[in-house]
C-alpha positions, 0 to 999 in steps of 0.5 A, a space after each residue: 588122373 581125375 578124382 572120378 577116375 581114381 575112384 572108378 579104379 577103386 570101388 568097382 574092384 571092391 564090388 566085383 570081388 565082393 559080389 562074386 566070391 530075430 532077437 539081436 536088436 532092441 525091440 520097440 515098446 510100442 504096444 501095437 507090436 503085440 497086435 502085429 502079424 507073427 514075425 518070421 522065424 530066424 528073421 535075420 537069417 531069412 532076410 540076409 538069404 533073401 538079399 543074397 537071392 537078389 544076386 542069383 542068376 546075375 550072370 544069366 539075365 535071360 533066366 534071372 526070374 527062374 534063378 530067383 524062383 529056384 532059391 525060393 523053391 529050394 528045400 535046403 536053405 533057411 527060407 524053407 519054401 515059405 515065400 513066393 514071388 509076388 512081384 518081380 522087376 528087372 531092367 536089363 539095360 540098367 541091370 537093376 533088380 527088385 522083387 517082392 516075396 509074400 509069405 505063404 502062411 503068415 497073413 499080409 507079410 511081404 519082403 521087398 528085396 533090392 539088389 546091389 551094384 553091377 559094375 559091369 553095367 554102364 548105368 550102375 557104374 556111372 551112378 554109383 560113382 556119382 558121389 561128388 554132387 548132391 541133390 534134394 530128397 523130396 520125401 522129407 520136409 527138410 533140406 535133406 540131400 543125398 548123392 546125385 547118383 543114389 537118387 538117380 538109381 532110386 528113381 530108376 527103381 521107382 519107375 521100373 514096371 514089374 510082372 505078377 507071374 512069370 508069363 505076364 508082361 511088365 505093367 505095374 510099378 512097385 508103388 502101384 503094386 503095393 497100392 493094390 496088394 495092401 488095400 483093405 480089399 486084400 488085407 481085410 484091414 488086418 495088420 501088415 508086416 512089410 520087410 525090406 532087405 538089401 545088401 551093399 548098394 541095395 542096402 542104401 536103396 532099402 534106406 531110401 525105400 523105407 523113407 519113401 514108403 513111410 511117406 506115402 503110407 502117412 499120406 494114405 496113398 497105398 494103405 487104407 486102414 491097416 496098421 503097418 510094421 515097416 521092418 528094414 534090414 540094411 546089410 553091409 550098406 553104403 548110404 551117401 546121405 548128408 546130415 540133414 537127411 540123417 536128422 530127418 530120418 532120426 525124427 521119422 524113426 522116433 515118431 514111429 517108435 512109441 506112437 500109438 498110430 498106424 505105423 511102426 518102423 524098425 531099421 537094422 543096419 548090419 555090418 562087420 568091422 572089417 568091411 571097407 565097402 560099408 565104412 568108406 561111405 561114412 567116414 573119410 575114405 582115407 580113414 576107412 582104409 585102416 580096417 585091418 588089412 595088411 598093407 605093404 609100405 609102398 601100397 599104403 602110400 599109394 592108397 593114401 594118395 588115392 583116397 586123399 584125393 577123393 576126400 579133398 574133392 568131397 570137401 571142396 564140394 562141401 560134402 560129408 556123408 553120414 551113417 544114418 544108423 548113428 542117428 538111430 539108437 540101437 539099430 547098428 549091429 557089428 557082426 564077426 566073421 570069426 569061425 568062417 573059412 578064410 580063403 588064401 589071401 595075399 600076405 600083404 596087399 601090394 595092389 588094388 587087386 590084393 586090397 580088393 580080395 580082402 574087401 571082397 571077403 569081408 563084404 561078400 553077401 554069402 559070408 554075411 549069410 553064413 555069419 548071420 544064420 542064413 544060407 550061402 547060395 550058389 
């Protein structure tokens, strides 16, 4: 069995199970923060709920716009009907979903929301598993690299044309939307508060879009005179980037923490200690299996063989992935699922399906929402 096939047996099970089942962080001392738009209330709860909203209606793609919109219009969740869809893009062929919501009362406040993987889709499946080759990240002035599949997914997101209003045709990319929406004509030169939110592989895309948007804002391609707070939340993220990427992001982050310029970055990576999916991307896969799930002796040996093969293939290609949050002081938040109602799980993991039931519980977006003061969505 090839290494890729072994990986293809492990990761889709974990993601399929996992997707179907404000004062917490160190603040910047940038004096410009006082001049920014008022932050939303229960910020982290709203951000994880918006991430969860990206999964709404995934079983009914024909009505997915209405499914997402119904979450925003519902009165029984923490969003409190405060957001409205401003731009919406869905590539049904590749099963990629991304949208922007705009706050109804806080001026110039937006959230870019990005959905994670859909392993029932061929493009998603192939490119998410495409981690054994690296490619260059063109938006840093360094030799930064990331997994080839992650870059292909980013490029696909970047080129999706979205709609503004349900009945309009898809004509505008996310870059062109922001260029229009964040112009001085629209913002009146007042500060802009731009959140980014994603769960799982969507969290990886949050990291990439944060880097990309900072790059094009620096070069004044989408913002003219306004100050911009880029405030990113990466929940239960996978991020297949190398050390050079992590260093470049660390430099970028430091540059816009204490600067008196026009940009301020906030990046919050949120995970729980038992989330295998989140940890497998950053350490050896063979080490990540020891997250506390009860393994039978026989299955433990089988899982070690599988994950060791993955590690050997990465090592052969001189690839080691890095958790970017380790390079940015004060941005990691480990949450606990204590207090959540735990479903009946196998007493011991005797198969990949048993293992995936544990991984699914600890990775599930709705469980993150419950643990973080957000809303669990149907």
